[in-house]
N, C-alpha and C positions, 0 to 999 in steps of 0.2 A: 254921253260917255266921253271920258277924257283919256287921251293917249299921250304918253310921255315918250319922246324920242331921245335916245342917247346918241348924240352926234360926235362922240369921242372916237377917234380913229385909234388903231393899235399904236401908231407912232406917238400920239399924244399920251397914251397910257404908259408907254415905255419911259418917257421922260419923267413921269410922276412916281413910278415904282422904284424901289431900291435895286441897286445892282446886285445880282446874285453871283458872287465871285469868291473863290477860295484860292489862296496863293501859297506856294511852298515857302517854308521858313528859310531865312538866309543861313546857308551852311556851305561847306566846301564840297559836299556830296551832291553833285549835279545829276539830275535825271533827264528823261526825255521831255518832260513838261515842266512849266513854271507855275501851273495852276489850272483852274477850270472856271469856265464862264457859262452860266445858264441864262440865256436871253429870254425875254418875255414873248418875242415874236421873231419872224424871219425877215424883218425889215431892217436892213443894215443902217440905212440913213437915220432911223429912229433909235436903234439900239447902240450904235457906236458912241455917240456923244456922252451918255452917262458912264459907259465903260471907260472911255479914254479919260474923262474927268477924274474918275476914281483912281485910275492907274497913274495919272500924271503926278498925283501927290506922292506916290511911292517911287516911281521910276523916272520922273522928269517928263518932258514933252515927247509924246509919241507922235511921230511924223508920218509913218506909213503902216498900213495893215494889208495883209494878203489873206485871201480865202479861196476855197474851192467852190466853183459856181454850182455844183450839184446840190448844195444845201441852201443856197440863197437865190430866190427868184429874180431879184433886181440887185445889181451891184453898181452903186454910183461910183463915178471916177474920183470925186472928192466929197468930203463931208465937213461942214463947219463945226469946229469944236472950240469953245471958249476963246473966240477971237483969232484962231488960226485955222489953217486948212489941213485936214488929214487926207492923205492920198490913199486910195483904196485900189488894190490890184487883185487879180485872180489868176490862178494857175490850176489847170486840170490835173497836173501831176502832184499837187499838194494833197496831203491827207484831208479828206472831206470833213473829218471831225476835229480839225485843228485850225486855229487862228494864229497867224504870225504877226507880231507887233515889232516895229523897229523904232528905236529911240537913239538920238545922238549921244545921250549920256550913259545909257545902260547897254545899248546894243540890241540884240535880238531876244525876244521872249516868245515862248510858244504856250498857248492855252488850249486845253481840251474844250471844245464847244459841245455842250449838252443840248440836244434838240429841245425847243420850247415846249413841245407836247409831252415830254418825258414826265412820268408820274413822280411826285415828290420823293418817295422812298428810293426809287432808282437814281434820281438826280443826287440825292444825299450820298448814296454809295459811290457814285462816280466822282463827286466833288471831293470826297475823302480819299479815294484811291489815287486821284490825280496829284495830290499834294504830299504823297509819301516820299520822303527824302531819299534820293538815289534810285528811285523806281526806274527801271529800264523799259517798261512797256510803253508803246506808242499810243497816241490818241485812238487810232483805229483798233488796236488790240484791247484797250480798255472798253471801248464801245462794244466790241464783239463779245468780250467777257460778260458785260452787263446784259447783253441780249440773251446769253445762255443762262445766266443767273436769274434774270427776270422771268424767263420761260419756265425755269424750274420752280420758282416761287408761285407763279400762276398755276402750274400743274398741282402743286401741293395744296394751294387754296381751293382748287376745284375738287380735289379728292376729299378734303375736309368738308366741303359743302355737301358733297355726295353722301359722306358718312352721316352728317347731321340730318340730311333730308330723309335718310333711311332710319332715323331714330337712334343711330349709333349702335344698333344691334347687329350681331353676326347673322348672316343669311344662311339658311339651310340650303342644301343642294337642290331643294325643291322650289326655291324662290320666295319662301316666307320667312319672316324673322324667327330665329330660334329662341324659344322660351322654354320653360320647364316642361311643357306638354309636347314640344317638338321632338323630344328624345324618345326613342322606342322603349317601351316598358318590358322588363324581363317577363318570362313566361309565368313566373309565380305571382305576378301582379305587384310586387314590391319594387321599390326603388333602390 
């Protein structure tokens, strides 16, 4: 018997996978967020280098990042990114669903952070909602809205599955599917 072991760590995978990022278009209507980021894991040391490399092309060198520690199990003080050091800080007062980036050339940018375990459909909705120009919802409000929407979608899917498992037929008050014979016949025997 042959066994193949995958010795790839989540950090190694994050460096190989594309950055899942959506950014607001350049307009004069500023909103609460400058975009959304959907990391592949909760390892900041592995996830930040590809993100910062992608953003550096658009915003110049990002020098600092801040997060809320409730979403990240390990927060390194510094991360090496393309030959320079990125300083990472954390604040418990910061919105847990937001990443703040600081750059000398652009200033401050705020990104909605979509949890890595988010289903693709929900992540797509969040990435789209975060980049609407002039949107005044915070990262936390968008995440809360998605939780409500996602719960409603799951309820609808469950109800549809129940419907299909019952054969899509209406149930009689007696618990059996209503077919042509489930209706009472008139006294004269005709329908």
